[in-house]
N, C-alpha and C positions, 0 to 999 in steps of 0.2 A: 703759641710758645708759650703765654701764659698758665695753661690748663699743665703744661708737661711741670711745671714749677710747681703748681701744687700736688702732681702726680709725687715729685720728689717728694715733698714734705708728707703727703700721707702713705704711701708707700711701702718710705722707708724708714717708717717706725711700724710697722707689724711684727706682734712677738708674739708669744708659744699661744697656740689654740687648740692645743691636744683635748680630746678630753679626761686625762689624767689628769693628776698632780702632781706633775713633774714640774720642776722650779732649775729656775737659772737658765746655762746652755742646752740644758739634757730638753728643755722644754720648745727649742727651737729645733727639733728634730725633724719638727711637725711638717714646716716648711721645705726642706731637703728635696732638689727635686726640678720640676720645669711647672709656670702656672702662664696662664693666659687670662688677661683682664682689658676690660672697657674702661675705659676709665675718660673725666675731663670735667672742665665744669661745670658747674647745676646749670641746665637749660639749653645746653647748647649738645648738638649732637657725641658721643664719645667717640674714643680712636682705641684700637685695638694693639697692647702690648705685650710683650714674652717677657719673663720673668724667672730667672734660674738662681737657684742658693745651692748654696753647698756650703756645709758644717766643720770647720779643721782646728785643729788646736786651739780650741775655745771661740772662734771666731768662726759668724755665719756671714760668709759674704753672698750679695747679692747684684747682679747686673742687671738692669732693666733695657731693654732695649724697644722705643716704640719707631717702627720702619714710617718714611714718606709717606702722609695721606691727607686729604682735608687739604687746608692751606702749606702745612710743614713742608719746605724743601729741601729739608734733609735728613737724616736717619737723627735722633736723639738717644743720647747713652747715657745711665747714671751708674754708680758705682757705690753702693752700700757695705758699711763693715757696721757688724751689733757685738758685741761681749757683755758678760754680767758683771754687774759690780757688785758684788756678796755684801759688801759693809754697809752700802745704804739699799740693798733689796732695790736696783732697779737696772735696768737695760743702760746702755750708754751707745750714743751711736755717732757717726759721720759719715757723711754723703758726699760727691760731688759730682758736676755733671757737666757735657758738653757744652753748657751755656753758660759757664763760669760762674753757678751758683754755688756754692755747700754749705754746709748746716751741721751743728753738733746740737743733737738732741736727746732728751730723759723720757723714760718711759716707767708706767710703772700699770698693774695689773690691779682693777678694783674687785673684778673679781676672774674665773676662771674663764670669761666668755669673751672680755672685753678689755683694750688694752688703751691706755688714754697718754697721748705724748706730747710732748713739747718742744719747742726749739727753744734750749741755750741760749747758740748763735747763730747766726746766720752771717753770708756775705753773700751781695749783691741783692735781696730779697728782705722783706720783713719776715721776722721769727715769728711762725704758727703755732696752729695747735690741730687736733684731730684725736682721733679715733678710731680703734679695730674690730670689728666684730666678727669672732670665729660663727659662720651658719650651723654647720656642720666639718666634718675630715679633707671635703673637698670643694668648700667653697669660707671665701672671707668676704666682708665687704670692706672698705672704710671712706671716712668721710673728713675731710681737712676744712680747716676754717683760716682764715688769711692773715688774720693778726693774732697776737695773743689772747685779745680780750673779745672776739669777735661771737655772736651765738648764733649769726647767720650761714649754714655751710654754707663753700662757693665749689667742694669740691667732692665728686663721690666716682667710687671705682668697685668695680664688682672681678674677683677675679676664683678661675677655676683651676685647678687641677689639670696639668698636661696630662692625657692620656698617650 
């Protein structure tokens, strides 16, 4: 279940990755639709997850579902809401999952292909940080770190747009 918490941290903060210079919530349009990811702790076999994104009234809603596999006994689900804070030029996100973990995170984009996220508050786990990198229009990767000061990655996800 620990990898699922890292998955929450990592995927929760995926932000704009389109090739154009869209800003704010317009940049989130890239994610709308379905994605399939292979994700988990580094050094362990990854698990398959399904992601669904919908953009409505300035809020990107994401549902992540990980069916039982490996040692998992039940389905894991994570709900994430993201919006843009134009005053501070960053994204703000909240999330909650079926294991009782919730976070509030802030995201910045130091480049057009990389987003950096930091947990601002976390319940039932330590705050972490990470990055999402756009590989192309149909693939992104996420690297997660288990604490705010970690320099050694503990989580990796590779996500592809579902056909």
